[in-house]
Each structure stands twice: as structure tokens, then as C-alpha cells.
N, C-alpha and C positions, 0 to 999 in steps of 0.2 A: 245862942249865934257862937259859929265856930270859924276860926279863919279859913280861907278857903286857897289851896295851892295854887301857885302859878306856874309851877313846872310843866312843860308841854307833856300832853298826852303821847305824842310820837318824836323820838329822836332818830332823825334820818342818818345820823353820824356813829349811831351805836351799833357795838361789834356783834355780829352774830352769836347764838348761843354756842357755846364751846372753844370760840375764838382767844377767850383771855386764858383758858385753862392750857389751850396749845402754847400760847405765847410764853407762858409761866413755865410749862414744862422744857422748851427750848431753853428759856434763860437761866434754869436750874442746871441744866446740862453744859451750858457755854456761858458761865458768869462773867467772860471776861466781855461777851460780845454786847455791844449798844444795839438800839431799834434799827438804824439804818444798816448794820451788819446784818442783824437776824433776818431783816426783808429781803436783802440781797442775796443770802447764802440760802434761804429755803425758799425763794419766790413768794414771801406770805404776799396774799391778796389785799393786806388792809394797808393802811395809810401809816406813815414814820410817826407822826404825832400820836395816833391812837395807839399804836406799838409802845411808844415811850411811855405814856400815861400809864399803860398796865403794868409796865416795867417798874415805873414810880410808886406806884400804888402796891404793889403786891411783892416785891423782889427787894431785899434788901441791898443796900450797896456795900459791895466788896472792895475795899481798899486795896491796890496795887503794893506788893510787898518794896519797902525800901532797899536801896541796896545792902545795908548793913544786916536787913533782916535775910536777904538772900543769902548771905556770905554765913551768916550763921546756920542757916539750914544746908548747906554746902558742908559745913565743917561738921555736922551731924552725922551726914551721910558717910563721909569719909573716915569719922572717927569708929564707923561700925564695920569699916572693913576688917578683914583678918589680918594681923600684921604681916607685915613682909609678903604683900601679896599684889600690891599696888605700890607702882612708880611714877614719878615723873622726871625726867632728865632733860637739862637745857644748858646753855653755854653762855658764859657771862665775858665779855669784854673788859679786862683791866685797866687798859690806858685810858679809861674816861674818869678815873679816880684821882683827883688831884693830888692827894697826900701821897700815893704809890707811886705815881707816875714818875717822878724824878729818881726815885729808888730803882724803879724797874728800868729805867735806860742807863743808869749807872752802874748796876750791878748785874746786868742782864738777868733780870727776875722774870718769871713767866708772864706772858703776855693776855693768857685765857685760861678760864676756869671752866671745868665741866662738873656740873651738880646734878648728884641724883637725890630726890627726895622720898623718903618712903612717906605715905600718906595716914596710915593708921596712927603711928606713936609719932612719926616727927622727924625721924633721924634722918640727918645729911651725910652723904658720902662724896668726898671731893676728889678731884685730878686737876694737874695742871700742864700746860703743854705753852708752845711757841707759836702754834698756829691752830686753825679750827679745820679737822678734816675728818672724812670717812673713818679713816684707819685709826685716828685717836678714839673717836666716839665708840667705833666696833670693840678696840683693845678693851676700854674700860668697863662696856657692857658685858663683855665675854669674862672678864675677872669677876665681876658682880655676880653673876648667873652662877659660876663654878663656885664661889663663896657660900653662895644660899644653898645649893644643893649639897656643898658638904656639912652644912648644919642642918640637914634635915627639911628643909623646905621643898615641896613639893613644886617644882618648877611649871607645872600643868596649871597652877593656880595663878602665876605671877602675869600680871600684867605691866607692860611698861611705856608710858606714853610721852611722845616728844612732839615738838612743833614740826613744820613742813621744811625746817633748814635741809640745805645740800647736804651737811655732816651727818644727819640722821636718815639719808637715802630719800629726802624729800625732791619728788620729781622723778624718782626712779621707777619706771612702770614694773619692772621683773622683780619680784622679791626674791627669787631664788638665785639671784645674781650674788655672788660673795660681796658682804658688806654690813651694815648694821642690822637691818631688818633680817638678812638672811641669819647672821649670828644668834637672833633672838627667836627665829620662827624655824628655822632648818634645822641648826646645831642642837638646838635643845626643844622642849615641849613648851616652851613660855609662848607670850603672846605680845604684840605690838599694836599701837594705835597711834594714829596722827589726831592731834587736836583739829576741830574743824578751822578751814583757812580763814584768817582775819579774826579769830576770836583766841585773840591772846591772853585773856583772864582764865583760860581753861587750863592754863600753866600756873596758875595764882602761887600754889603752894612753894614749887620751887622759884619762883620770882621773889616770892617774899624772903626767902633765906638768902638770896643775892643780896637785897638790902639789908638786911639784918648783918650779915657780915659786914659789908662796907663799913659800918656804923662801929661795930664791936670789933672788927680786926683791921681793916686796912688803914681807918682814920687814925688808930691809937697806936699801933705797933710799929718799930722802926726794924729795917732788916739789912744785915751786913754782906749778906752772900746768898745764894741759892740755898746751898744747904740748910743755912741760918733762916731762911723763909720756910721751907718743907718743915723742919723743925717746930716752927711755931705753928704753922697750918695743922700740923699733927696734933698739937696741944689744944688749938682751938676747936677741930672737929670733936676729938674726945671730951672736952668739956662742954661742948653743946648736945653732944648725944647721951652724957652720962650722969651731968650735974645741972646743967643750965636749966631752969623752971620756964616752961612757956605756957604764957597767959592765956593763949586761946586754948589751950587743952588743960584747963585745970588746974595751972599752976604745978604741973608735974614734968619731971624730965622725961624723954623718950625711954630711958632706961626702966624708969618706974612704970610707965604704963606698958611696957612690954612686959615686965614681971606680972604686972595686974591682968593684962586681958589674954596672955598666952604664955602660963607658967612653965608650959613643957617644951617652950623653943630655948634652946640653949642660949643665954646671954653672951656668948662667944659670938653670936652672930653681929653685934656691934662693933668686934674687931677687924674692921676691914680698913685700914690705915691710907691717907690720901697717897697717891700716886703722882710722880714724877714723869710723865708720858714720854717724854723726851730720852730720859735714862731707861725705862721700861724697854720703848721700842729699839 
């Protein structure tokens, strides 16, 4: 006596031969697509429930990466850049810092900061002004490119990324018109790129040093007059680039990382002091 199976001899909903292999093949290529997405994208003739069953039984679930995991992936990509070839530039309003605002108004200190961040070793270079303008952003980027070329950096490998602000020629259609982009791509062999509109975290590296400098510089120090401010900004920038250990880069300073990654680049490339753009202009 043997138990007889009660399973039906024919299943009207069973997928035809080869259908499961086709679903598995598509899912392996597009592992973020669900059953409905696959059906709509490829006009699959089978039901959503059947496709979902095949995916559930044969395709391992791949969890989406969390924000901190994506940030770590980006850090590895940026760390692999050749030193002093990729930069981000941004401006910072200083009148929204409570500790700094009274001193700024009393001693006529700079109201805006222009920050350039090198992405491979993490160095930052600063400039200050009383207004945001294309003239000042052009002036600082021209000074930077001249400094890089003087220290043997091939400008053809240099990419400078900015947001779409007017001070970076955002909205200007003709890049051959004298201005920020013209100074990069027409007056030199370097390259410029805008971040995608609305994607503010694409400039995350330079935004990070804005936040860091607020807690390490503006909230801690007092300033007696504008020359005193520039002297302390000079000290802070050199401390940040030469001595401060960056936890997101293996607890090493930008100077240490530069000497390890590109020992042939002269260390003088770090010697680019902060600029008071009002005085320079």
C-alpha cells in the first residue's frame, strides 16, 4: 500500500517551458526591478503573481544600500582619483553663523567664503569677500589654475565641479563669454562640470568642510579686525591641510596622503594661502 498523490495532473497556470529561465535572466540583469516592473518593461505575457513567484523562489533578494554605505562607496571612488585633478568649489554665507555675525558687523569682516576642495587627499583652499560675484569666483579659480600649473600639474587632467549658481556662470549658455567657465575651459586646458540641478549632495565634500570650519573656526575664535581674521584663516587652512587628521580618510592629513599617493608632486602645491578677494581685486 502506497500513498497516492492528490496533486492535479495538469496546472492551467503553469508557466510554459523556458519562461522561468527568461524571468531569471532578466532579473539577474536588472536586480532592482520587481515583478510588475519587469512585466511592463518587457511586455511579458505572464501574470505578475507568476513572475513574482519565480523571482521569490530563484532570485536572492538584494537589499538596497543605506545612505552611509553609498557615502562610503563614493569615498572610495574619490580616494582613487589622482591627487590634484578633481576639485569642488562652493560659496558659503557667513552671516548665518551666530558666533561670527556680531564680529562681522562690528569689524567689517568678510561676509562670504569661497571654498575649493580637492577630492583625493581632502585639502581645502579658501578665499573671502564681501559679495558673491562671477568676478570673484573667476579670480580665485584663475589663481588656483596658475598655482597648479606652476607646481607641475597637467591642467588637461583637472576637473572643477560647481553648483549652478550665477557666480559660477549657471544659466549662462555661451561658455566662450569671459567669466568663470571661460577662465577654466578657454583660458586653460582644464575642464568644468555643473552638478545636476537639485542634486545638492553632489557637492558633498565641499559642503562638509563648510560645516567643519564652522565648528572648528568661527565658533571658537574671536577677531579684532580684518587683518586679524585673515591671519587666523591662514593658520586654520594650513593646520587643516598639513596637520589635521581626517577620520574619513584613514585618520591621515591631506599632506600625508599626498606624500603617499603622489610623492612626485611637490609639497609646495599645498602652499596656496587664503585670499582676501576685496584686497586682491
